[in-house]
C-alpha positions, 0 to 999 in steps of 0.5 A, spaced: 095 792 399 102 792 403 103 786 407 102 790 413 096 793 411 093 786 409 095 783 416 091 789 419 085 788 415 085 780 416 086 782 424 080 786 423 076 781 420 078 776 425 075 781 430 069 782 426 068 774 426 069 774 433 063 779 434 059 774 430 059 778 423 058 772 418 060 776 412 067 777 415 068 770 416 066 769 408 071 774 407 076 770 411 074 764 407 075 768 400 082 770 402 085 763 405 081 758 401 085 757 395 092 757 399 089 752 405 086 748 399 092 747 396 096 745 402 091 740 404 091 737 397 099 737 397 098 733 404 093 728 402 097 727 395 094 726 389 088 722 387 085 724 394 079 729 394 080 734 399 073 737 399 071 733 405 077 735 409 077 742 407 069 742 409 072 740 416 077 745 416 072 751 415 067 748 420 073 748 425 075 755 424 068 757 424 067 754 431 074 756 433 075 763 431 071 766 437 076 763 442 082 765 438 086 769 443 090 773 438 088 775 431 095 776 429 096 768 429 090 767 424 095 764 418 099 760 423 092 757 426 089 756 420 094 752 417 095 748 424 087 746 423 088 744 416 094 740 418 091 737 423 085 735 419 089 732 413 093 728 418 087 725 421 084 723 414 091 720 413 091 716 419 084 714 418 087 711 412 093 709 415 098 713 410 101 718 415 108 716 418 111 720 423 119 722 421 124 719 426 128 726 427 132 723 432 135 718 426 137 724 422 144 727 423 145 733 428 148 738 423 145 738 416 150 739 410 152 746 407 150 744 400 143 744 398 140 742 392 137 748 387 131 747 383 130 752 377 123 754 375 122 750 369 122 744 374 115 746 377 111 741 374 116 735 375 117 738 382 109 738 383 109 730 381 115 729 385 112 732 391 106 727 391 111 721 392 114 724 398 112 722 405 107 727 408 111 730 413 116 732 408 111 735 403 108 739 408 114 743 410 116 744 403 109 746 401 109 751 407 116 754 406 117 754 399 110 755 396 106 758 402 113 762 404 112 761 411 117 763 416 121 757 420 118 760 426 111 759 423 112 752 420 115 750 427 108 752 430 104 749 425 107 742 425 109 743 433 116 742 433 122 746 434 125 751 429 131 747 428 127 740 427 124 744 421 130 746 418 133 739 418 126 737 415 126 742 410 133 740 408 132 732 408 125 734 404 129 737 399 134 732 398 128 727 398 125 731 393 131 731 389 132 724 389 125 723 387 126 727 381 132 724 379 129 717 379 123 719 375 128 722 369 
């Protein structure tokens, strides 16, 4: 199935959900559950079960789908729901910290660290040690392959801030990886 065909099919499923089709919702959950679960687990960090947060995400999705104005916005909307529920959980546990984007230089340096595929397990361990806002942008960009615009909409900040966060998150990840070597 091509990307365009998949997007059209998902939009059709959203429309069916909005018309009250429970089977369409089950299919949407089937299409997105693993991706959303991975994202939530990464935001929560290791050692924290994601089941309760995931249940809250899917309940909010079920309740909110009838009000979703644009079926094309499904992916971004689901990730924003997942982010909000995970952040609520982290705030309850006093783990979530906001980044002070004003403290970052206006221009990111031209050089960025590169990571090889062989470093995947090490990267996943290091991701767990990053601040949640850094984890979220790296997961959304490099593991979920979302655009900067989509990430900006999910995390609620300008695209330039997303670019800056990704840059500094990569450096933080590199620092964590070098520290664990």
